[in-house]
Structure formats: structure tokens, C-alpha cells
C-alpha positions in Angstrom: -0.8 -33.0 -7.4 2.6 -30.6 -7.6 1.9 -27.0 -5.9 4.1 -25.4 -8.6 1.6 -26.9 -10.7 -1.0 -26.0 -9.4 0.5 -22.0 -9.1 2.1 -21.8 -12.8 -1.4 -20.3 -13.8 -1.2 -17.6 -11.1 3.0 -17.3 -11.6 2.3 -16.8 -15.1 -0.4 -14.0 -14.7 2.4 -12.7 -12.7 5.6 -12.3 -15.3 3.0 -11.0 -17.9 0.5 -8.7 -16.3 0.9 -7.7 -12.7 4.4 -7.3 -13.2 4.4 -4.3 -15.6 2.0 -2.8 -12.9 3.5 -0.1 -10.9 4.4 -1.8 -7.4 2.0 0.8 -5.5 -1.5 -0.2 -7.9 -3.8 -1.5 -5.6 -4.3 -4.2 -8.3 -1.0 -5.6 -8.0 -1.2 -5.4 -4.4 -4.0 -7.7 -4.0 -2.6 -10.0 -6.6 0.5 -10.1 -4.5 -1.7 -10.8 -1.2 -3.5 -13.5 -3.3 -0.3 -15.8 -3.8 1.1 -14.6 -0.6 -2.2 -16.6 1.1 -2.0 -19.5 -1.6 1.7 -20.1 -0.7 1.0 -19.6 2.7 -1.9 -22.7 2.7 0.7 -24.5 0.4 3.2 -24.5 2.9 0.8 -25.4 5.9 -1.0 -28.1 4.2 2.0 -29.4 2.6 4.6 -28.9 4.3 6.3 -26.8 1.1 9.5 -24.8 2.5 9.4 -23.3 -0.9 6.0 -21.9 -1.0 6.6 -20.5 2.7 10.0 -19.1 1.6 8.3 -17.8 -1.4 5.7 -16.1 0.8 7.5 -14.6 3.4 9.4 -13.4 0.6 6.4 -11.6 -1.5 5.1 -10.8 2.0 8.5 -8.7 3.1 8.3 -6.6 -0.3 4.7 -6.0 0.1 4.9 -4.6 3.3 7.9 -2.2 2.2 5.3 -0.8 -0.2 2.5 -0.4 1.9 4.8 1.3 4.3 6.0 3.6 1.9 2.0 4.1 0.5 1.3 5.0 4.0 4.6 7.4 4.7 2.6 9.2 1.3 -0.7 9.6 2.7 0.6 10.6 5.9 2.6 13.2 4.3 0.0 14.2 2.4 -2.7 14.1 5.5 0.1 16.3 7.4 0.6 19.2 4.9 -3.2 19.4 4.6 -3.9 19.9 8.1 -0.9 22.4 7.8 -2.5 24.7 4.9 -5.9 24.3 6.8 -3.9 26.0 10.0 -2.2 28.7 7.8 -5.9 29.3 5.7 -7.3 29.5 8.9 -5.3 32.0 10.4 -5.2 34.3 7.5 -9.0 34.2 8.0 -8.9 35.6 11.8 -6.6 37.8 10.7 -8.9 39.9 7.9 -11.7 39.4 10.0 -9.9 41.3 12.7 -8.5 43.7 10.1 -12.6 44.2 8.5 -14.1 44.8 12.1 -11.7 47.7 13.1 -10.1 48.8 15.8 -12.5 48.1 19.1 -14.5 51.3 19.7 
């Protein structure tokens, strides 16, 4: 059986539904990982160079998207740590002011 024919329903779903999702959507990333795995399997089992090429291309694209997501999460987390440090400093300053001068 020709792998391109077997992959046709998956490609149809990709073209009709998945491609309309934001590239950062977890559902899209998961579906694209399924396509990568299928293409890799076909490349290995059927010695299909086109499938290997598709898998590599899709993996490059999804890897860059995942990297952007990771960077954004890191930036948000870092900003949260900075805010927490600022709040902690304000708390300590207020605590010292409320305690008054040492007697």
C-alpha cells in the first residue's frame, strides 16, 4: 500500500482543521507530532525519502514554535520572580517602618 494514500486522511485533517489553529495551540502541536511520528515510521519501514523529508521539515517548524513557547514561559516566569522580589523588598521596608526606631 502506498504511504501517500494512507496518509491522505491525516493530510486532509491537517489542511481543513489543524492548519486553522494557532501554531502555538497544544492540539496542533500534538497532531503535528503524530504526523512526524507517522512520517518517520514510513521513512524507516518503507524507505520513503519523501516521508523522511516531510518529517524533518515538520519537526524543524514545530521545534522552532516549541522554542518560542519555552522562551515566552521563561520570560513570564522570570517576570514573576522579579515581581515577587520587589514585593518582598516592599514588605521588609514597611515592616521596618512599622517597627519604628530601635529602643
